[in-house]
MDAnalysis code that builds the backbone (N, CA, C; Angstrom):
import MDAnalysis as mda
import numpy as np

u = mda.Universe.empty(372, n_residues=124, atom_resindex=np.repeat(np.arange(124), 3), trajectory=True)
u.add_TopologyAttr("name", ["N", "CA", "C"] * 124)
u.add_TopologyAttr("resid", np.arange(1, 125))
u.add_TopologyAttr("resname", ["MET", "ASN", "ILE", "LEU", "VAL", "VAL", "GLU", "ASP", "ASP", "ALA", "ASP", "LEU", "ARG", "VAL", "GLU", "ILE", "VAL", "GLU", "TYR", "LEU", "GLU", "ARG", "ARG", "LEU", "HIS", "ARG", "VAL", "THR", "ALA", "CYS", "GLY", "THR", "VAL", "GLU", "ALA", "ALA", "ARG", "GLY", "ALA", "LEU", "ALA", "ALA", "ILE", "ALA", "GLY", "GLN", "ALA", "LEU", "PHE", "GLU", "ALA", "ALA", "VAL", "CYS", "ASP", "VAL", "SER", "LEU", "PRO", "ASP", "GLY", "ASP", "GLY", "VAL", "ASP", "PHE", "TYR", "LEU", "GLU", "SER", "ALA", "ALA", "ARG", "VAL", "PRO", "ASP", "CYS", "ARG", "TRP", "ILE", "LEU", "MET", "SER", "GLY", "GLY", "HIS", "ASP", "LEU", "ASP", "ARG", "LEU", "ASP", "ARG", "GLN", "LEU", "ASP", "GLY", "ILE", "ALA", "ARG", "ARG", "PRO", "VAL", "VAL", "LEU", "GLU", "LYS", "PRO", "LEU", "PRO", "LEU", "ARG", "SER", "LEU", "CYS", "ASP", "ALA", "LEU", "GLU", "GLY", "PRO", "ARG", "ALA", "ARG"])
u.atoms.positions = np.array([
    [-20.706, 5.531, 2.525],
    [-20.721, 4.073, 2.243],
    [-21.527, 3.412, 3.557],
    [-22.683, 2.891, 2.659],
    [-23.684, 2.162, 4.383],
    [-23.212, 0.634, 4.642],
    [-22.762, 0.738, 5.349],
    [-22.412, -0.942, 5.872],
    [-22.324, -1.469, 7.509],
    [-22.922, -3.026, 7.097],
    [-23.388, -3.869, 8.155],
    [-22.271, -5.009, 8.574],
    [-21.794, -4.509, 9.618],
    [-21.143, -5.177, 10.619],
    [-21.775, -6.319, 11.471],
    [-21.057, -7.927, 11.128],
    [-21.516, -8.584, 11.615],
    [-20.297, -9.549, 12.248],
    [-20.278, -9.010, 13.349],
    [-19.434, -9.601, 14.828],
    [-18.954, -9.676, 15.899],
    [-19.037, -10.956, 16.438],
    [-19.930, -11.774, 17.857],
    [-18.770, -11.226, 18.558],
    [-17.708, -11.062, 19.021],
    [-16.356, -10.092, 19.607],
    [-16.879, -8.797, 19.897],
    [-17.632, -8.295, 21.164],
    [-17.960, -6.660, 21.304],
    [-16.366, -6.142, 21.185],
    [-15.524, -6.147, 21.506],
    [-14.204, -5.201, 21.242],
    [-13.950, -5.324, 19.959],
    [-13.554, -6.362, 19.242],
    [-13.585, -6.098, 17.452],
    [-14.476, -5.734, 16.796],
    [-15.754, -5.624, 17.649],
    [-16.565, -5.058, 16.491],
    [-16.828, -3.597, 17.198],
    [-16.573, -3.071, 17.849],
    [-17.119, -1.563, 18.619],
    [-15.075, -1.153, 17.685],
    [-13.853, -2.081, 17.477],
    [-13.296, -1.135, 16.991],
    [-13.544, -0.901, 15.499],
    [-13.904, -2.112, 14.955],
    [-14.402, -2.175, 13.426],
    [-15.430, -0.894, 13.102],
    [-16.331, -1.105, 13.936],
    [-16.951, 0.612, 13.802],
    [-16.105, 1.809, 13.507],
    [-15.976, 2.075, 14.834],
    [-14.995, 3.269, 14.942],
    [-14.329, 3.122, 13.853],
    [-13.208, 2.664, 13.573],
    [-13.092, 2.603, 12.595],
    [-13.398, 2.966, 10.911],
    [-14.590, 2.463, 10.762],
    [-15.419, 3.034, 10.138],
    [-15.677, 4.036, 9.814],
    [-16.083, 4.215, 10.966],
    [-17.207, 5.961, 11.459],
    [-16.122, 6.872, 10.986],
    [-15.085, 6.628, 11.652],
    [-13.797, 7.793, 11.619],
    [-13.488, 8.074, 9.928],
    [-14.050, 6.837, 9.209],
    [-13.745, 7.041, 7.651],
    [-14.911, 7.408, 7.164],
    [-16.177, 8.455, 7.842],
    [-17.433, 9.240, 7.274],
    [-18.485, 7.480, 6.421],
    [-18.094, 6.200, 7.185],
    [-18.872, 5.077, 6.457],
    [-20.358, 5.245, 7.323],
    [-21.103, 4.812, 7.149],
    [-22.570, 4.410, 7.820],
    [-22.628, 3.503, 8.068],
    [-22.285, 2.419, 9.572],
    [-22.473, 1.489, 9.758],
    [-23.688, 0.918, 11.089],
    [-23.907, -0.262, 10.575],
    [-24.460, -1.242, 11.358],
    [-23.978, -1.954, 11.232],
    [-23.852, -2.351, 13.248],
    [-23.487, -3.297, 13.692],
    [-24.147, -3.922, 14.085],
    [-24.555, -5.625, 14.735],
    [-24.850, -6.992, 15.519],
    [-23.595, -7.452, 15.301],
    [-23.899, -8.548, 16.584],
    [-23.036, -9.309, 17.181],
    [-23.580, -11.105, 17.313],
    [-25.048, -11.050, 15.912],
    [-25.390, -12.347, 15.791],
    [-25.665, -12.542, 14.202],
    [-26.337, -13.519, 13.777],
    [-26.481, -13.861, 12.707],
    [-28.068, -12.907, 12.655],
    [-29.106, -13.494, 13.725],
    [-30.334, -13.053, 13.910],
    [-30.384, -11.456, 14.068],
    [-29.282, -10.596, 14.400],
    [-29.711, -9.356, 14.704],
    [-29.229, -8.975, 13.210],
    [-28.852, -9.283, 12.556],
    [-27.776, -8.981, 10.901],
    [-29.256, -9.789, 10.230],
    [-30.031, -10.412, 10.578],
    [-31.069, -10.713, 9.351],
    [-32.002, -9.453, 9.720],
    [-32.226, -9.283, 10.919],
    [-33.261, -8.335, 11.620],
    [-33.059, -6.742, 10.470],
    [-31.302, -6.402, 10.879],
    [-30.977, -5.001, 9.598],
    [-31.586, -5.428, 8.087],
    [-31.180, -6.418, 7.916],
    [-31.484, -6.368, 6.238],
    [-33.177, -6.136, 6.065],
    [-34.063, -6.929, 7.078],
    [-35.253, -6.763, 6.944],
    [-35.682, -5.029, 7.247],
    [-34.990, -4.788, 8.089],
    [-35.528, -3.160, 8.393],
    [-35.596, -1.975, 7.263],
    [-33.731, -2.216, 6.587],
    [-33.717, -1.770, 5.235],
    [-34.223, -1.980, 3.812],
    [-35.395, -3.135, 4.174],
    [-36.187, -4.064, 3.492],
    [-36.787, -2.503, 2.427],
    [-36.912, -2.371, 1.041],
    [-37.304, -1.191, -0.127],
    [-36.850, 0.014, 0.512],
    [-35.841, 0.275, 1.339],
    [-35.433, 1.345, 1.781],
    [-33.410, 1.634, 0.890],
    [-32.955, 2.564, 1.461],
    [-31.326, 2.030, 0.714],
    [-30.415, 0.964, 1.010],
    [-30.024, 0.014, 0.234],
    [-29.708, -1.217, 1.177],
    [-27.920, -0.857, 1.304],
    [-27.423, -2.094, 2.283],
    [-25.759, -1.914, 2.150],
    [-25.037, -1.908, 1.377],
    [-24.273, -1.434, 1.243],
    [-23.464, -1.327, 0.182],
    [-22.120, -1.924, 0.323],
    [-21.999, -2.726, 1.517],
    [-20.928, -3.670, 2.239],
    [-21.444, -4.360, 3.078],
    [-21.187, -5.506, 3.489],
    [-21.045, -6.645, 4.657],
    [-19.710, -6.830, 5.517],
    [-19.477, -6.900, 6.288],
    [-18.321, -7.332, 7.051],
    [-18.982, -8.452, 7.913],
    [-18.544, -9.925, 7.467],
    [-19.232, -10.869, 8.313],
    [-18.057, -11.523, 8.970],
    [-18.538, -11.728, 10.064],
    [-17.241, -13.002, 10.695],
    [-17.679, -14.474, 10.284],
    [-16.890, -15.074, 10.190],
    [-17.387, -16.711, 9.644],
    [-17.968, -17.364, 10.786],
    [-17.389, -17.476, 11.934],
    [-17.714, -18.172, 13.168],
    [-18.802, -17.206, 14.448],
    [-19.905, -17.532, 14.494],
    [-21.288, -16.474, 15.103],
    [-21.642, -17.647, 15.863],
    [-21.987, -17.253, 16.754],
    [-23.283, -17.824, 18.430],
    [-24.228, -18.707, 17.382],
    [-24.815, -18.374, 16.814],
    [-26.246, -18.563, 16.051],
    [-25.920, -18.765, 15.081],
    [-25.332, -18.717, 14.146],
    [-25.281, -19.113, 12.982],
    [-23.951, -19.347, 12.771],
    [-23.569, -19.619, 10.919],
    [-22.193, -19.428, 9.865],
    [-22.377, -18.248, 9.407],
    [-21.239, -17.497, 9.353],
    [-21.516, -16.580, 8.128],
    [-21.108, -16.597, 6.827],
    [-20.512, -17.870, 6.567],
    [-21.059, -17.976, 4.961],
    [-22.783, -18.449, 4.827],
    [-23.455, -19.092, 5.273],
    [-24.518, -19.334, 5.270],
    [-25.064, -18.254, 5.064],
    [-24.870, -17.456, 6.603],
    [-26.026, -15.519, 5.701],
    [-25.309, -15.116, 5.169],
    [-23.978, -14.970, 4.508],
    [-23.709, -14.465, 3.045],
    [-24.455, -15.271, 1.841],
    [-24.981, -16.902, 1.843],
    [-24.963, -17.425, 0.695],
    [-27.377, -16.840, 1.043],
    [-27.470, -16.799, 2.007],
    [-28.984, -16.488, 1.829],
    [-28.697, -15.035, 1.672],
    [-27.794, -14.115, 1.993],
    [-28.163, -13.021, 2.102],
    [-27.826, -12.090, 0.832],
    [-27.066, -12.928, -0.448],
    [-26.399, -11.832, -1.565],
    [-26.905, -11.813, -2.562],
    [-28.503, -12.738, -2.912],
    [-29.355, -12.424, -4.014],
    [-30.292, -10.721, -3.248],
    [-30.772, -10.678, -1.988],
    [-30.986, -9.831, -1.627],
    [-30.527, -8.253, -1.656],
    [-29.871, -8.705, -1.543],
    [-28.536, -7.267, -1.860],
    [-27.361, -7.380, -3.086],
    [-28.011, -7.388, -3.699],
    [-26.635, -8.004, -4.945],
    [-25.909, -7.043, -5.186],
    [-25.776, -5.639, -4.954],
    [-24.788, -4.591, -5.407],
    [-24.142, -4.863, -4.145],
    [-24.299, -5.097, -2.548],
    [-23.281, -5.773, -1.842],
    [-22.100, -6.341, -1.921],
    [-21.376, -5.431, -1.599],
    [-20.038, -6.361, -1.508],
    [-19.917, -6.870, -0.431],
    [-19.329, -8.137, -0.095],
    [-19.288, -8.791, 0.768],
    [-17.569, -9.487, 0.947],
    [-17.034, -8.948, 2.880],
    [-15.758, -9.343, 3.149],
    [-16.327, -9.991, 4.125],
    [-15.377, -11.703, 4.006],
    [-15.923, -12.730, 5.375],
    [-14.144, -12.569, 6.031],
    [-14.977, -12.727, 7.803],
    [-13.304, -12.686, 8.004],
    [-13.634, -14.250, 8.562],
    [-12.264, -14.645, 9.249],
    [-12.141, -15.838, 9.760],
    [-11.257, -15.668, 9.894],
    [-10.107, -17.381, 11.246],
    [-9.407, -16.996, 11.781],
    [-9.096, -18.473, 10.490],
    [-7.566, -18.418, 11.118],
    [-6.662, -19.390, 9.586],
    [-7.061, -20.910, 9.953],
    [-7.467, -21.027, 11.208],
    [-8.423, -22.795, 11.171],
    [-8.992, -22.908, 10.209],
    [-9.878, -22.088, 10.178],
    [-11.170, -21.775, 8.839],
    [-10.975, -22.040, 7.792],
    [-10.240, -21.084, 7.567],
    [-9.851, -20.727, 5.592],
    [-9.999, -22.223, 5.078],
    [-9.766, -23.169, 5.145],
    [-9.833, -24.501, 4.139],
    [-11.182, -24.504, 4.427],
    [-12.240, -24.816, 5.476],
    [-13.651, -25.039, 5.891],
    [-13.868, -24.271, 4.633],
    [-13.746, -22.971, 5.152],
    [-14.007, -21.752, 4.168],
    [-14.592, -22.014, 2.408],
    [-13.189, -22.324, 1.899],
    [-12.762, -22.441, 0.675],
    [-13.864, -23.358, 0.321],
    [-13.712, -24.331, 0.877],
    [-14.998, -25.687, 0.413],
    [-16.190, -25.235, 0.194],
    [-16.547, -24.214, 1.347],
    [-17.888, -23.975, 1.325],
    [-18.219, -23.325, 0.499],
    [-17.406, -22.142, -0.156],
    [-18.055, -21.077, -1.717],
    [-16.730, -22.165, -2.750],
    [-16.506, -22.975, -2.451],
    [-16.232, -23.534, -3.818],
    [-17.166, -23.387, -4.519],
    [-17.380, -23.084, -6.092],
    [-18.154, -23.360, -6.924],
    [-19.405, -21.775, -7.308],
    [-19.274, -21.385, -5.827],
    [-20.237, -19.962, -6.057],
    [-19.534, -18.756, -7.220],
    [-20.022, -18.313, -7.990],
    [-19.710, -17.887, -9.041],
    [-19.735, -16.479, -8.210],
    [-20.301, -15.850, -7.145],
    [-19.611, -14.505, -6.909],
    [-19.346, -14.536, -5.589],
    [-18.195, -14.773, -5.249],
    [-17.219, -15.580, -4.340],
    [-17.180, -14.036, -3.412],
    [-17.152, -14.361, -1.987],
    [-16.883, -12.632, -1.305],
    [-15.200, -12.860, -0.781],
    [-15.167, -11.476, -0.562],
    [-13.718, -11.950, -0.590],
    [-13.193, -12.260, 1.053],
    [-12.451, -12.735, 1.418],
    [-12.021, -13.266, 2.415],
    [-10.579, -12.847, 2.808],
    [-10.795, -12.609, 4.613],
    [-9.699, -11.930, 4.839],
    [-9.554, -12.932, 5.965],
    [-8.157, -13.330, 6.782],
    [-8.420, -13.882, 7.703],
    [-7.737, -12.972, 9.354],
    [-8.270, -13.479, 10.194],
    [-7.808, -12.434, 11.250],
    [-7.163, -12.919, 12.210],
    [-6.019, -12.210, 12.971],
    [-6.466, -10.724, 12.806],
    [-6.387, -10.265, 11.829],
    [-6.879, -9.569, 12.082],
    [-6.333, -8.439, 10.349],
    [-6.935, -7.378, 10.940],
    [-5.091, -6.689, 9.879],
    [-4.990, -5.101, 10.194],
    [-6.170, -4.068, 9.549],
    [-6.639, -2.933, 10.682],
    [-8.100, -2.713, 9.927],
    [-7.765, -1.888, 8.178],
    [-6.257, -2.007, 8.518],
    [-6.378, -0.906, 6.227],
    [-7.330, -1.938, 5.744],
    [-6.326, -3.328, 6.114],
    [-6.803, -4.481, 4.988],
    [-8.267, -4.669, 4.693],
    [-9.072, -4.377, 6.025],
    [-10.147, -4.530, 5.157],
    [-10.925, -3.205, 4.985],
    [-10.020, -1.996, 5.018],
    [-10.229, -1.210, 4.525],
    [-9.902, -1.007, 2.435],
    [-9.412, -1.501, 2.583],
    [-8.883, -2.136, 1.242],
    [-9.258, -2.902, 0.501],
    [-9.850, -3.664, 1.150],
    [-10.904, -4.761, 1.008],
    [-12.935, -3.943, 0.528],
    [-13.021, -3.388, 1.365],
    [-14.351, -2.171, 0.817],
    [-13.939, -1.455, 0.333],
    [-13.060, -0.994, -0.984],
    [-12.724, 0.081, -1.409],
    [-12.050, -0.608, -2.909],
    [-11.556, -2.481, -3.049],
    [-11.424, -2.947, -4.377],
    [-12.420, -3.066, -4.670],
    [-11.637, -4.213, -5.846],
    [-13.207, -4.790, -6.857],
    [-14.436, -5.241, -6.482],
    [-15.250, -5.277, -6.698],
    [-16.488, -5.867, -6.158],
    [-15.859, -7.582, -6.394],
    [-17.130, -8.959, -5.348],
    [-16.789, -9.799, -5.356],
    [-17.392, -10.353, -6.762],
    [-15.795, -11.205, -7.412],
    [-16.021, -11.904, -8.491],
    [-17.043, -13.113, -8.473],
])
């Protein structure tokens, strides 16, 4: 699977990338929304990301906003948003009424939960 990972915590980003690569996924890792936008633009017209794993609170933007602006550009992409428990109510309000909601995982998360979400049913 070709996966985009957007996480500003460098240690966690490396941990997620290494975990996914050990499972033979191809991973593009970014620490900011700007870098993630660049990664999406770089693959325009090529093989698209099959999954995106994105933190909600990023230094240069909101992961939910990035999901909302990007989901239509990569319609077959499975989206997983990660957030600390303090953000879950806000996140639920932001996604209220969205027809194709991403999977939401609470941080800290066991990496096995991330793998399960990647392999599970598409966002509803």
